[in-house]
N, C-alpha and C positions, 0 to 999 in steps of 0.2 A: 421437374419434380416427379420422377418415376416412383410409383408405388407398386410393389410386387406382392401379390396375394397368393400364398401357397396353401393348397388344401391337400392333405394326405391322410392315409390311414393312421389312426391313433397308435401309439406305442413307441414312438421314437423319443429319445432323451432330449432334455433341454440343451445338452452339449451338442448333440447332432443338429438340432434346429439352429443353434448359434453358428455352427460351421457352415451350414447351408446358407444362412443369411449373409455371412461374410463372403462366401463364394459368389452368390447372386449379386451382391453389391459390387464386387470387383468386376464381374461380367458387365454390369451396367456402366460402370465407370469406363472400362476399356472399350466397350462397343459404342456407347452413345456419347462419351465424353462428359458425362454428368459428374458433378462434384459429389464426394462421399456424403457430405452433409445434406444433400438434396434427395438421397435415396432412402426409402423406407420399405420394410419388409414385415408382413404379418404371416402367421402360420395358424391354420385352423386344423385341428385334429378331428377326423371323421371316423365314426364307428364303422367297421367293415360292413355290418348289416344295413347301414344307411347309405353306403357309397352310391349304389345304382340310382336310387331315387333322388338323393340330395345333390349329387355331383354329376354323374354320367348323363342322366336324363335332362337335367335342367341346365347345366353349364357346358357340357360337351356337345350333346346332341341339340340342345336348345339354343345354342349360339354358334352355328357353323361359320358365320361370317367373321367372327373374331378368333376362331380356333386356328392357330398357326401351325402347331404340330398335333397331329391326330394320334390317339393311343393305338397300340397294336393289339387291342383286345376288344371283345364285345361281351358284356356281362349277361346277355340273354341270347 
């Protein structure tokens, strides 16, 4: 039962989010052999001014053991 949680800067359309969800679902199906009905995807829009505090510090720097791909930027 894979669940994918995406956090990204606010401003993308619902259509873009739907396409992203579909692409991520296909990647999970093809990579893990999961069934389509077992995959769920959520998207949280984050204001740019809040990204560093809410996401970078807490989820990226705060959980290095679960970070599989590191970002190529440092906001400070």
